[in-house]
ZAMARGU-4260 file (C-alpha; in steps of 0.2 Angstrom, whole numbers, plus 5000, padded with zeros to 4 digits):
<rodrens>
0) 4963/4917/4943 | 4957/4938/4951 | 4959/4950/4939 | 4952/4969/4951 | 4964/4984/4944
5) 4966/4996/4954 | 4981/5013/4948 | 4989/4997/4942 | 4982/4980/4932 | 4982/4962/4947
10) 4984/4947/4937 | 4983/4934/4951 | 4982/4916/4946 | 4981/4904/4961 | 4997/4893/4956
15) 5011/4908/4948 | 5024/4915/4956 | 5027/4931/4960 | 5034/4945/4962 | 5027/4959/4973
20) 5034/4977/4978 | 5027/4987/4991 | 5032/5004/4996 | 5032/5018/5010 | 5017/5029/5010
25) 5023/5046/5003 | 5041/5041/5002 | 5039/5047/4982 | 5035/5066/4973 | 5015/5066/4967
30) 5023/5073/4953 | 5037/5061/4949 | 5021/5049/4950 | 5009/5056/4940 | 5020/5059/4926
35) 5027/5041/4927 | 5010/5034/4927 | 5003/5046/4914 | 5016/5041/4903 | 5014/5022/4903
40) 4995/5025/4902 | 5000/5035/4885 | 5009/5019/4881 | 4997/5005/4883 | 4986/5019/4873
45) 4999/5017/4860 | 4998/4997/4859 | 4981/4996/4859 | 4978/5007/4845 | 4993/5000/4836
50) 4995/4981/4839 | 4980/4971/4830 | 4985/4956/4838 | 4979/4950/4854 | 4991/4940/4858
55) 5006/4951/4854 | 4995/4965/4862 | 4995/4954/4877 | 5015/4950/4877 | 5018/4970/4874
60) 5007/4975/4889 | 5014/4964/4900 | 5035/4970/4893 | 5026/4988/4895 | 5022/4984/4915
65) 5039/4977/4918 | 5046/4994/4910 | 5036/5001/4923 | 5041/4995/4938 | 5058/4997/4933
70) 5055/5015/4930 | 5046/5016/4946 | 5060/5007/4958 | 5073/5017/4953 | 5063/5031/4954
75) 5059/5025/4972 | 5077/5024/4973 | 5080/5040/4971 | 5071/5044/4987 | 5080/5035/4996
80) 5081/5045/5010 | 5066/5054/5018 | 5063/5042/5029 | 5074/5026/5031 | 5068/5008/5035
85) 5083/5000/5036 | 5093/5014/5047 | 5085/5007/5064 | 5086/4988/5066 | 5072/4987/5076
90) 5060/4991/5062 | 5066/4984/5048 | 5067/4966/5059 | 5051/4971/5061 | 5045/4969/5043
95) 5063/4955/5040 | 5055/4946/5052 | 5037/4947/5049 | 5041/4938/5028 | 5051/4924/5039
100) 5036/4919/5050 | 5019/4918/5035 | 5034/4907/5026 | 5026/4888/5025 | 5009/4897/5035
105) 5005/4908/5020 | 5017/4904/5008 | 5036/4899/4999 | 5048/4911/5002 | 5058/4913/4986
110) 5068/4927/4992 | 5066/4945/4997 | 5073/4963/5002 | 5071/4975/5016 | 5077/4995/5006
115) 5074/5009/5014 | 5060/5013/5007 | 5053/4998/5000 | 5052/4981/4999 | 5056/4967/4987
120) 5046/4950/4987 | 5044/4933/4978 | 5034/4918/4983 | 5025/4906/4979 | 5011/4891/4982
125) 4999/4904/4993 | 4987/4896/5007 | 4979/4913/4999 | 4974/4927/4987 | 4989/4935/4986
130) 4981/4953/4991 | 4973/4949/5008 | 4991/4941/5011 | 4997/4958/5007 | 4986/4966/5017
135) 4993/4953/5034 | 5008/4958/5030 | 5005/4977/5027 | 4993/4980/5042 | 5004/4967/5055
140) 5021/4975/5049 | 5010/4997/5049 | 5003/4994/5070 | 5021/4987/5077 | 5031/5002/5065
145) 5019/5014/5070 | 5019/5010/5091 | 5039/5008/5090 | 5036/5024/5083 | 5021/5032/5094
150) 5016/5036/5083 | 5000/5034/5071 | 4994/5036/5051 | 4997/5026/5036 | 5011/5019/5036
155) 5013/5008/5019 | 5005/5016/5003 | 4991/5007/4998 | 4992/4997/4983 | 5008/4984/4980
160) 5019/4984/4964 | 5013/4966/4959 | 5019/4955/4942 | 5020/4934/4942 | 5032/4928/4933
165) 5033/4917/4918 | 5047/4905/4916 | 5061/4901/4924 | 5076/4912/4916 | 5062/4927/4923
170) 5065/4920/4940 | 5081/4921/4936 | 5083/4938/4935 | 5069/4945/4946 | 5078/4937/4959
175) 5096/4944/4956 | 5084/4960/4952 | 5079/4959/4971 | 5095/4955/4979 | 5106/4967/4970
180) 5093/4982/4973 | 5103/4987/4987 | 5119/4986/4979 | 5114/4995/4965 | 5108/5009/4976
185) 5125/5009/4982 | 5120/5005/5000 | 5134/4992/5002 | 5144/4983/4989 | 5138/4967/4988
190) 5119/4956/4994 | 5123/4944/5007 | 5133/4960/5016 | 5113/4970/5017 | 5109/4961/5034
195) 5089/4965/5029 | 5091/4952/5010 | 5088/4935/5012 | 5086/4918/4998 | 5079/4900/5000
200) 5097/4892/4998 | 5089/4882/4984 | 5086/4893/4973 | 5104/4903/4974 | 5114/4884/4965
205) 5121/4886/4949
</rodrens>
């Protein structure tokens, strides 16, 4: 198992199923993001002060991290207009095709959704550590998008959100979350009508 920490903790078991979100650089106002992170850190601090049982504390911290993500993702949905990946079909397809290309080469793909300013992805059976896979995916798509737009500089935010899915029920909920994000954001009336979402058919059964 690999563990490391940047702004957020990352716990990467070798045989995990991973829910990953990465976003465009400067896609959120800094003051809003800092407030969200400050609140999250305060909640973690309070949990460590009040909960003495290590197993209960670990579960609580996991829940707080999950809550942080939902608040973070809702914030992203409020700032979809800054730059819209999906307004330009060629740009959105760079991301979409890169995710498909790495399927079976670096991981097995469960589902993904390309949103206007961020991407959700669920993968498993990784061939190398997650952070290395994300370096490849984000590095390639950043170069290709910059080339298409005739621009330079950072395209994706450096750090991604990653979460280990712990149960079948949680996996089902995360798949629904990924596929329905465009619906929740008011971009489409059904996930299948969104041209930048996919789910492996065997994970749609039931």
